[in-house]
C-alpha positions as CSV (number, residue, x, y, z in Angstrom):
1,X,116.5,179.1,108.1
2,X,114.3,176.0,107.6
3,X,115.1,173.1,105.4
4,X,113.3,173.8,102.1
5,X,111.2,170.6,102.2
6,X,110.1,171.2,105.7
7,X,109.3,174.8,104.8
8,X,107.3,173.7,101.8
9,X,105.3,171.2,103.8
10,X,104.5,173.7,106.5
11,X,103.5,176.3,103.9
12,X,101.1,173.7,102.3
13,X,99.6,172.9,105.7
14,X,99.1,176.5,106.7
15,X,97.6,177.3,103.3
16,X,95.3,174.3,103.6
17,X,93.9,175.4,107.0
18,X,93.7,179.0,106.0
19,X,91.8,178.1,102.8
20,X,89.4,175.8,104.7
21,X,88.6,178.5,107.2
22,X,88.0,181.1,104.5
23,X,85.9,178.8,102.4
24,X,83.8,177.6,105.3
25,X,83.1,180.9,106.9
26,X,83.4,183.5,104.2
27,X,82.7,181.9,100.8
28,X,80.0,179.5,101.9
29,X,78.9,181.1,105.2
30,X,78.6,177.6,106.6
31,X,77.4,176.8,110.1
32,X,80.4,176.8,112.5
33,X,79.2,173.8,114.4
34,X,78.4,171.6,111.4
35,X,80.6,168.5,111.1
36,X,83.9,170.5,110.9
37,X,86.1,167.4,111.1
38,X,84.3,165.6,108.3
39,X,84.3,168.8,106.2
40,X,88.0,169.3,106.8
41,X,88.8,165.7,105.8
42,X,86.8,166.1,102.6
43,X,88.4,169.5,102.0
44,X,91.9,168.1,102.5
45,X,91.3,165.2,100.1
46,X,90.0,167.6,97.4
47,X,93.0,169.9,98.0
48,X,95.5,167.1,97.6
49,X,93.7,165.9,94.4
50,X,93.9,169.5,93.2
51,X,97.6,169.6,93.8
52,X,98.0,166.4,91.8
53,X,95.9,167.8,89.0
54,X,97.9,171.0,89.0
55,X,101.2,169.1,88.7
56,X,99.8,166.9,85.9
57,X,98.3,169.7,83.9
58,X,101.4,171.9,84.3
59,X,103.6,169.0,83.0
60,X,101.3,168.5,80.0
61,X,101.1,172.3,79.3
62,X,104.8,173.1,79.7
63,X,106.6,169.9,78.6
64,X,104.2,168.5,76.1
65,X,102.4,171.6,74.7
66,X,105.5,173.8,75.2
67,X,103.5,176.6,76.8
68,X,105.3,179.3,78.8
69,X,105.1,178.2,82.4
70,X,103.5,181.4,83.9
71,X,100.7,181.3,81.2
72,X,100.2,177.6,81.9
73,X,100.0,178.2,85.6
74,X,97.5,181.0,85.1
75,X,95.2,178.8,83.0
76,X,95.6,175.7,85.1
77,X,94.9,177.7,88.3
78,X,91.8,179.2,86.8
79,X,90.4,175.8,85.7
80,X,91.1,174.2,89.1
81,X,89.5,177.2,91.0
82,X,86.4,177.1,88.8
83,X,85.8,173.3,89.2
84,X,86.8,173.3,92.8
85,X,84.2,175.9,93.7
86,X,81.4,173.5,92.7
87,X,83.1,170.5,94.4
88,X,83.4,172.4,97.6
89,X,79.9,173.8,97.4
90,X,78.3,170.4,96.5
91,X,80.4,167.9,98.4
92,X,82.2,169.6,101.2
93,X,80.0,172.5,102.4
94,X,76.6,171.3,101.1
95,X,73.6,172.9,102.6
96,X,70.8,170.8,104.0
97,X,67.6,171.3,101.9
């Protein structure tokens, strides 16, 4: 019953927070007391950049290279996930040496 643009924005925000919590505590087993606000800010910036990269690569794949959109999304998602892991590990949830 929500307006589709509001629903889409809420879904993105919920996914952002859920992804941050899972990355911080499950994937990287990061200290819960360590700079959570700074980490979330960096995480959100990377996530918004990933969204822009996703849209750009999808446009190129589907409209320029004429790939089938599901195959393109599968490939683009895999690429973004692969590179994002290293960005999150090294820039967002980096461990002190």
